[in-house]
C-alpha positions in Angstrom: 6.6 -27.2 -12.7 7.0 -31.0 -13.1 9.5 -30.5 -15.9 11.5 -28.1 -13.7 11.6 -30.7 -10.9 12.8 -33.4 -13.4 15.6 -31.1 -14.6 16.6 -30.3 -11.0 16.7 -34.0 -10.2 18.9 -34.7 -13.2 21.2 -31.9 -12.3 21.5 -33.1 -8.7 22.8 -36.5 -9.9 25.6 -34.7 -11.9 26.7 -32.3 -9.2 28.7 -33.0 -6.1 26.8 -32.5 -2.8 28.9 -29.4 -2.1 28.3 -27.8 -5.4 24.6 -28.6 -5.2 24.3 -26.9 -1.8 26.1 -23.9 -3.1 23.7 -23.8 -6.1 20.7 -23.9 -3.8 22.1 -21.1 -1.5 22.7 -18.9 -4.6 19.2 -19.6 -6.0 17.6 -18.7 -2.6 19.7 -15.6 -2.4 18.8 -14.5 -5.9 15.1 -15.2 -5.1 15.2 -13.1 -1.9 17.0 -10.2 -3.7 14.4 -10.3 -6.5 11.5 -10.3 -4.1 13.1 -7.5 -2.1 13.7 -5.4 -5.3 10.1 -5.8 -6.3 9.0 -4.2 -3.0 11.2 -1.1 -3.4 10.0 1.3 -0.7 6.7 -0.4 0.0 6.1 -1.1 3.7 4.7 -4.5 4.6 3.7 -5.3 8.2 1.9 -8.1 9.8 -0.5 -7.4 12.7 1.9 -9.1 15.1 4.6 -6.7 13.9 2.3 -3.7 14.6 1.6 -5.1 18.0 5.3 -5.5 18.7 6.0 -1.9 17.6 3.3 -0.5 19.9 4.5 -2.6 22.8 7.9 -0.9 22.5 6.4 2.6 22.4 3.8 2.2 25.1 4.4 1.0 28.7 1.8 -1.9 28.4 -0.9 -3.3 26.2 -3.4 -2.1 28.9 -2.5 1.5 28.0 -5.8 3.3 27.2 -4.4 4.4 23.8 -2.9 1.1 22.8 -5.5 0.4 20.1 -5.1 3.9 18.7 -1.3 3.2 18.5 -2.1 0.0 16.5 -4.2 2.1 14.1 -1.6 4.8 13.7 1.2 2.3 13.0 -1.0 0.2 10.7 -2.4 3.4 9.2 -6.0 2.5 9.6 -6.7 5.3 12.2 -6.9 9.1 11.8 -7.7 11.3 14.7 -9.5 13.8 12.4 -12.0 11.1 11.2 -11.9 9.3 14.6 -13.1 6.0 13.4 -11.2 3.0 12.0 -10.9 3.0 8.2 -12.2 0.0 6.3 -8.6 -0.9 5.4 -8.2 -2.5 8.8 -10.4 -5.3 7.4 -7.4 -6.6 5.4 -6.0 -8.0 8.7 -9.1 -10.2 9.1 -10.5 -13.2 7.1 -14.3 -13.4 7.2 -16.0 -16.7 7.2 -16.9 -17.4 3.5 -20.4 -18.4 4.6 -20.9 -15.1 6.5 -22.7 -12.6 4.2 -23.4 -10.0 6.8 -20.1 -9.3 8.5 -19.6 -5.9 6.9 -23.1 -4.7 7.9 -22.6 -6.0 11.5 -19.3 -4.2 11.8 -20.6 -0.9 10.5 -23.6 -1.2 12.8 -21.4 -1.8 15.7 -19.3 1.3 14.9 -22.5 3.3 14.6 -23.7 2.1 18.0 -20.5 2.1 20.0 -18.1 4.6 18.3 -20.0 7.4 16.7 -22.0 8.5 19.8 -18.7 9.1 21.6 -17.2 12.7 21.7 -14.8 13.1 18.7 -12.0 14.3 21.0 -12.1 10.9 22.8 -9.8 9.4 20.2 -8.4 6.6 22.3 -11.7 5.3 23.4 -13.2 5.6 19.9 -10.2 3.7 18.5 -10.5 1.0 21.1 -14.3 0.6 20.6 -13.9 0.6 16.8 -11.2 -2.0 16.7 -13.3 -4.2 19.1 -16.1 -4.1 16.5 -13.7 -5.6 13.9 -12.5 -8.2 16.4 -16.0 -9.3 17.3 -17.8 -8.9 13.9 -15.5 -8.9 10.9 -13.7 -12.3 11.0 -10.6 -14.2 12.1 -7.5 -12.1 12.7 -4.6 -12.9 10.3 -1.7 -12.1 12.6 1.4 -13.2 10.8 0.9 -12.3 7.1 2.8 -9.1 6.1 0.4 -6.8 4.3 0.8 -3.4 2.6 0.7 -0.3 4.7 -0.3 2.9 3.0 2.3 5.5 2.0 2.3 8.7 4.0 2.8 12.1 2.4 6.2 12.4 4.2 7.3 9.1 2.6 5.9 10.2 -0.7 8.1 13.3 -0.5 11.2 11.2 0.1 10.3 8.8 -2.8 9.8 11.7 -5.2 13.2 13.2 -4.2 14.9 9.8 -4.7 13.2 9.5 -8.1 14.1 13.0 -9.2 17.8 12.2 -8.4 17.7 8.9 -10.2 16.1 10.5 -13.3 18.4 13.5 -13.1 15.6 16.0 -13.1 16.9 19.4 -12.1 15.1 21.7 -9.7 14.1 24.1 -12.5 12.4 21.2 -14.3 10.6 20.1 -11.1 9.2 23.6 -10.7 8.0 23.5 -14.3 6.4 20.1 -13.7 4.5 21.6 -10.6 3.4 24.7 -12.5 2.3 23.0 -15.8 1.3 19.5 -14.5 3.3 16.3 -14.7 1.3 15.0 -17.7 2.6 17.9 -19.9 6.2 16.6 -20.2 8.0 13.2 -20.5 10.0 14.0 -17.4 6.8 14.6 -15.4 5.2 11.3 -16.5 8.4 9.4 -15.8 8.6 10.9 -12.4 5.1 9.7 -11.6 5.9 6.2 -13.0 9.1 6.1 -10.8 7.1 7.1 -7.7 4.3 4.5 -8.3 6.9 1.7 -8.9 9.1 2.7 -6.0 6.0 3.0 -3.6 5.1 -0.6 -4.5 1.8 0.5 -6.2 2.6 -0.3 -9.8 4.8 -2.4 -12.1 5.3 -2.3 -15.9 4.5 -6.0 -16.1 1.3 -6.1 -14.0 0.1 -2.5 -14.0 -1.5 -1.1 -10.9 -1.5 -3.3 -7.8 -5.3 -3.0 -7.2 -5.2 -4.5 -3.7 -2.6 -2.0 -2.5 -4.3 0.9 -4.2 -7.5 -0.2 -2.4 -5.6 0.2 0.9 -4.1 3.5 -0.1 -7.3 5.0 -1.5 -9.9 3.2 0.7 -11.4 1.7 -2.4 -12.9 -1.5 -0.8 -16.0 -2.0 -2.9 -15.9 -4.7 -5.6 -16.8 -2.0 -8.1 -13.5 -0.3 -7.3 -11.4 -3.2 -8.4 -13.5 -3.8 -11.5 -13.3 -0.1 -12.4 -9.5 0.1 -12.0 -8.9 -3.1 -14.0 -11.2 -2.0 -16.8 -9.7 1.5 -17.0 -6.1 0.1 -17.1 -6.9 -2.5 -19.8 -8.4 0.3 -21.9 -5.2 2.4 -21.5 -3.0 -0.5 -22.2 -4.7 -1.2 -25.5 -3.6 2.3 -26.7 0.0 1.1 -26.9 1.4 4.0 -24.8 5.0 4.3 -23.6 5.7 3.1 -20.1 5.8 6.5 -18.5 2.6 7.8 -20.1 0.8 4.6 -19.3 1.7 4.8 -15.6 0.9 8.5 -15.3 -2.5 8.2 -17.1 -3.3 5.1 -15.0 -2.8 7.2 -11.9 -4.9 10.1 -13.3 -7.7 8.2 -15.0 -8.0 5.0 -13.1 -7.0 6.0 -9.5 -7.6 9.8 -9.0 -10.8 9.9 -11.1 -12.2 6.7 -9.6 -15.6 7.3 -8.2 -15.4 4.4 -5.8 -12.4 5.5 -3.8 -11.0 8.3 -1.7 -7.6 8.7 -3.1 -5.1 10.6 -0.9 -2.2 10.4 -3.3 -1.9 14.2 -3.9 1.2 14.1 -6.2 1.2 17.8 -7.1 0.8 18.8 -3.5 3.8 16.6 -2.5 5.9 18.0 -5.3 5.0 21.5 -4.3 6.1 20.7 -0.8 9.5 19.6 -2.2 9.9 22.8 -4.1 8.8 25.1 -1.3 10.6 23.1 1.4 7.3 22.6 3.3 6.9 19.0 4.6 3.5 17.6 3.6 1.1 17.2 6.5 
């Protein structure tokens, strides 16, 4: 870093001010483009952005279902489960000296959310989010964070990948019938999906923090398990597509510490049959 600054300083003395400004603008533009390209189709939202979205959809923030809206947009709420998912915790920063915030939050949910009728989704969402506000830590409002990929988004990503990889419909049907790990095209399709969804890169492997959001794998054991599994596969000197597909199969889907909802074959079947995944 110090050497880079010295080189930049030397270059500045050799360039006119106009040329230097142009160089800086180009450098910033390239950096922005590179950052953007790394995200691909990943969705990043801050809590303030989620608040802003719901304020546009609902008449006021006093709306009884406002907190439910926050959960739906931030994808930490599901009416079927009717309690906030632990992934909402990524928007809060606990006090490092607080060793009991998780237990307090869960106890609050047990006391104030679970006794409510399951059909009272708005009240359950409001009570559940209040538990996180009061017990979990300080809200991090402005930091854009990963939002989990829906099945509908997954369907579009797979269709994009199939087009880019020039995989014909007949081959897609074969991949669905036989399994994606049975052919190079299937493995490369999975790799493309994971990369485009912002969950994986060839240089870094699985983005464990994002997979934790996607799969609700919030225990420390989950992160250690994924990292250990990926390093084992990487040592086998696999090609890029096989490594990505096996990482998904063996490190994510087979992970005992998570609840993975990335049903790849189900999404592919929906593309073939024309049925939109629920």
